[in-house]
FIKOLBA-718494 format. One line per field, with one value per residue (C-alpha): residue number from 1; z, y, x; residue in three letters. Coordinates in nm, 4 decimals, always signed. Example, Ala and Ser with C-alpha at 12.3 -4.5 7.8 and 13.67 -1.06 7.14 Angstrom:
BEGIN
n c(1, 2)
Z c(+0.7800, +0.7140)
Y c(-0.4500, -0.1060)
X c(+1.2300, +1.3670)
res c(ALA, SER)
//
This chain:
BEGIN
n c(1, 2, 3, 4, 5, 6, 7, 8, 9, 10, 11, 12, 13, 14, 15, 16, 17, 18, 19, 20, 21, 22, 23, 24, 25, 26, 27, 28, 29, 30, 31, 32, 33, 34, 35, 36, 37, 38, 39, 40, 41, 42, 43, 44, 45, 46, 47, 48, 49, 50, 51, 52, 53, 54, 55, 56, 57, 58, 59, 60, 61, 62, 63, 64, 65, 66, 67, 68, 69, 70, 71, 72, 73, 74, 75, 76, 77, 78, 79, 80, 81, 82, 83, 84, 85, 86, 87, 88, 89, 90, 91, 92, 93, 94, 95, 96, 97, 98, 99, 100, 101, 102, 103, 104, 105, 106)
Z c(-2.6370, -2.5240, -2.6030, -2.2886, -2.4411, -2.4154, -2.1014, -1.9051, -1.7356, -1.6267, -1.2536, -1.3358, -1.0803, -1.2381, -1.0482, -0.9190, -1.0456, -0.8244, -0.7191, -0.4597, -0.2548, -0.0648, +0.2388, +0.2808, -0.0914, -0.1937, -0.5343, -0.6374, -0.8565, -1.0576, -0.9424, -0.9902, -0.6718, -0.6396, -0.4956, -0.2937, -0.0696, +0.2887, +0.3448, +0.6086, +0.3649, +0.1053, +0.3693, +0.4443, +0.0748, +0.0058, +0.2973, +0.2059, -0.1899, -0.1266, +0.1386, +0.4184, +0.7458, +0.9728, +1.2942, +1.4121, +1.5762, +1.9199, +1.7394, +1.8015, +1.4981, +1.2892, +1.2126, +0.9229, +0.8447, +0.4922, +0.3877, +0.0826, -0.0713, -0.3140, -0.6345, -0.4933, -0.2154, +0.0796, +0.2812, +0.5550, +0.7302, +0.5935, +0.8206, +0.8119, +0.7932, +0.5103, +0.1264, -0.1099, -0.3414, -0.0618, +0.0337, -0.2725, -0.6121, -0.9260, -0.9394, -0.5407, -0.4144, -0.1232, +0.1111, +0.3909, +0.7127, +1.0340, +1.2835, +1.5790, +1.9147, +2.1772, +2.4970, +2.2825, +2.2460, +2.4391)
Y c(-1.7870, -1.4903, -1.1131, -0.8785, -0.7366, -1.0918, -1.1820, -0.8885, -0.9450, -0.7109, -0.7590, -0.7404, -0.5520, -0.3125, -0.3001, +0.0542, +0.2093, +0.3984, +0.4993, +0.2999, +0.5084, +0.2964, +0.5037, +0.3899, +0.4465, +0.6863, +0.5036, +0.5156, +0.2370, +0.2007, -0.0712, -0.1993, -0.2678, -0.5020, -0.2818, -0.5320, -0.5931, -0.4519, -0.1860, -0.4257, -0.7084, -0.4676, -0.3275, -0.6797, -0.7642, -0.4619, -0.4793, -0.8309, -0.7457, -0.4743, -0.6236, -0.3903, -0.4938, -0.7556, -0.6402, -0.3154, -0.1985, -0.3629, -0.6978, -0.6590, -0.7439, -0.4314, -0.3347, -0.0696, +0.1499, +0.2692, +0.6214, +0.8067, +1.1383, +1.2159, +1.4145, +1.6510, +1.7589, +1.5196, +1.3054, +1.0397, +0.7291, +0.4745, +0.2515, -0.1002, -0.2690, -0.0279, -0.1596, -0.0237, +0.0918, +0.3269, +0.4478, +0.5289, +0.6950, +0.6311, +0.8029, +0.8651, +0.8021, +0.5116, +0.4412, +0.1944, +0.3641, +0.2042, +0.2187, +0.4703, +0.3671, +0.6603, +0.5569, +0.2775, +0.2637, +0.4187)
X c(-0.7277, -0.9022, -0.8074, -0.8021, -1.1552, -1.3200, -1.2143, -1.3473, -1.6908, -1.9463, -1.8499, -1.4882, -1.2548, -0.9946, -0.6662, -0.5964, -0.2778, -0.1176, +0.2927, +0.4525, +0.7249, +1.0066, +1.0708, +1.4443, +1.5584, +1.2703, +1.2420, +0.9312, +0.7646, +0.4381, +0.2149, -0.1552, -0.3454, -0.6342, -0.9347, -1.0771, -0.7583, -0.7860, -0.5140, -0.3936, -0.3421, -0.1840, +0.0528, +0.1621, +0.2001, +0.3817, +0.6219, +0.7095, +0.7656, +0.9811, +1.1769, +1.1442, +1.3034, +1.0826, +1.2657, +1.3459, +1.6653, +1.6041, +1.4958, +1.1500, +0.8660, +0.8476, +0.4878, +0.4170, +0.1274, +0.0173, -0.0199, -0.1344, -0.0837, -0.3257, -0.2758, -0.5028, -0.2908, -0.4438, -0.2122, -0.3324, -0.2915, -0.5037, -0.7325, -0.6078, -0.9542, -1.0558, -1.0673, -0.8304, -1.0901, -1.2371, -0.9142, -0.6835, -0.7342, -0.5832, -0.2381, -0.2218, +0.1389, +0.1406, +0.4054, +0.4559, +0.6065, +0.7145, +0.4711, +0.5325, +0.3802, +0.4301, +0.6470, +0.8264, +1.1504, +1.4675)
res c(MET, GLN, THR, GLN, GLU, GLN, SER, ARG, THR, PRO, ASP, ALA, ILE, GLU, PRO, ILE, PRO, ALA, LEU, LEU, ARG, HIS, PHE, VAL, THR, GLN, GLN, VAL, THR, ASP, VAL, GLU, LEU, PRO, PRO, ASP, TRP, THR, VAL, ASP, PHE, ALA, THR, ARG, GLU, ILE, VAL, ARG, ALA, ILE, ASP, LEU, PRO, GLU, ARG, ASN, ALA, GLU, ASN, VAL, ALA, GLN, GLU, TYR, GLU, LEU, PHE, VAL, LYS, GLY, GLU, ASP, GLY, ARG, ALA, GLU, ARG, LEU, ARG, PRO, THR, ALA, LEU, LEU, ARG, ASP, SER, ILE, ARG, PRO, GLY, ASP, GLU, ILE, GLU, PRO, LEU, PRO, GLU, VAL, VAL, PRO, GLY, ARG, GLY, ARG)
//
């Protein structure tokens, strides 16, 4: 059995500690995210893990976007193709929100 220290390699990629906010319940959970995930992949995994609705009120597939609020006050929508390591910092709050498409809806 290896200890955590023994299993580390020089190329080991440490997960990014962040806060995940559920936009419906507003519950905040501590999470650790793989830095090599794309924002798009992370968004899909997070949406699935916290069981957000797959369809909207019109029974159309619901898409989500990932937003970040930094401890330094910055807030932004993350680019889907960006890597998490380039998009979030330890301690940031992330939140998947329903995608808003102008002109769609009633």
